[in-house]
N, C-alpha and C positions, 0 to 999 in steps of 0.2 A: 675238235678233230673228228670225233665219232660221228656227228651228224653229217659232216661233209663226206666222210667215207660212205656212210649209208646213202647219201645223195648220189655219189658216184656210182655205186652199185645199182641204185634205183634207175638212174639215167641209162645205164647199160642195159638193164632189163627192158626198159621202155623201148629202147632202140631195137633190140632183138625181137620184141613182141610185135614190131611193125610188120614182120614177115614170117613169124613162126608162132605156132600154138604153144601155150604155156607148158603143156604136158610133154612137149618135145625139146624143151630147153634144159640144159644141164648147168650145174654150177660152173663147170669148166668153160662153157660158152660165155657165161656172164663175166667171169674174172679175166678171161682172155681178151674179151672185148674192151675192158677198161684197164688192162695191164696191172691187175692186182693178183694176189695169191689166193688159193683156196682157203688157206688159214685165215686170211683177212676177212673173207666172206663169212666163215664160220665164227669169227670173233663178233660178228654183228647180227647174223641171222642163223637160225637152226636149219632152214631149208629154203628153197625157192618160194614156197607158198607164203612163208613168213615175210619174205621180201615183197611179194605181190601185195600182201595185206598192208604192209607198211607204206608202200608206194600209193596204194589206193587211199589209205587213211590220210596221208599228206595232201593228196588232191582234194579229198572231201573236206578236210579242215579249211583249206583255202577257199573252196566253193561256198561253204556255209558260214564263214566268218561274219559276225555281226548281222545275221538275218534270221535269228531264231525267235521271232515273235509273230503274232498273227498277221500284223500289217505287212510283214515282209516274207511270209512263208513262200509265196509264189516266186519271189526273187531267188530264194534258196533252192527251190525245185528247179528253176530255170538254170541257175548256176551249175547244179549237178549235171543237168542234161548237156550243157555247153562243155563241161569238162569231159563228159563221156564222148561227145562228138569230136572234141579236140584230140582225144586218144582213141579214135575209132578203131584202128587196127588192133591196138592193145586190147580193147574191150571185146572186139569180135573174136580175136584169137584166144581169149579166155572163155568167152561165151560158147564158142564152138568146140572147146576142149572137153575132156572128161571131167574137168574141174569146174564146170558151170555152177555146181552147187556151192562151191567156195565163193564165187562171185555173187551169187544170190544171197548167201548168208551174210557176206560182208556188206552188200548194199542194204540189206534189211537192218543190220546193226546201225549203219550210218543214218539211214532215213528215220528209223525208230528213235534214235537218240536225239535227232533234230526235232521230230514231231512231238515227242513227249514234252520237250521244253515249251513248245508252242501251246500244247494242251494245258500244261501246268500254269502258264501265264494267263491263259483264258479262264482258268478255274480260281484265280485269286478272289478272295472274298466269297467263295462258294463252298458249301460243305458237300464234297463229292469224295466218295471212297476211292482209294488209290487203285483198286482193281478195275474200277470203271474208267478212270483216266488211262490206265494201261491198255484197256481194251480199245478205247477210242484211238489211241496212238497206234496200236497193233493193226486195227482195221484200215486206217488210212495209209499206214506203211505198206501193207500188202497191196492196196489199190495203186499206190504210186509205183511200186516195184513192177506190178503187172503192166502198167502203162509204159514204163521204161523198157522192159523186156520185149514187149510187142514192138515198140519203136526200134529197138536194136535188131530184133529178128527181121524186121522189114527194111533193114539197111540204113536206118536213121534218115530216111528221105524227108519226112515231115519236119517242118520248122518247129523247134522246141518252144518258141514263143506261142505258137498256135495251140500246142498241146497244153501248155501251162495256163493259157487264157481259158480254154475250154474246161479244164479242171477247176479253175477258179470259179467259173459260173456254177458248177455243180456243188462246190464245197462252201461257197460264200455263206457265212453264218452258221454252218453246220457244227463246227466244234462247240460253239457256245450253246447252240440248240440241244445238242446231245448232252452236254454237261448239265444244262438246266433240267433235263428229263431225269438225270441221275441224282440231282441235288436233293439233299434231305430237307 
């Protein structure tokens, strides 16, 4: 029951975010929209931002399922961009709010946790210190987030497939190359 109630609250948030910036939404707006009580909301989330994070986390988990290896990293990056585009108004209304940092922090955590798995898998049978693997994942996470935010800022006009393909050309073999340079 808990997950379905969370899902109902999340769906309500997503619906409201189609027309309203996140910093203008109240708990009352969310619970009124889905016919639940404020107490029900607070039984599941401490505030709206926790609900936003949970909603984004669910979407990211779905987008990145079964694609966290080097051969599929482009598919995962593409899936994230498609999810962002499917939720364009939600993303724009969060991006254009005073809570853009929350969106950036969340995207960083999602992308970093995805990329570090790719880097770790590329580093199998190599002797590379963890701080170097972490730095590689950090570097590429920031690069991917910058690309995503530029795309969002420009209204998501470019085809995500083109962005991912261009990124793939630049990144091809670079994880392994960087790991080899750090290898003992």
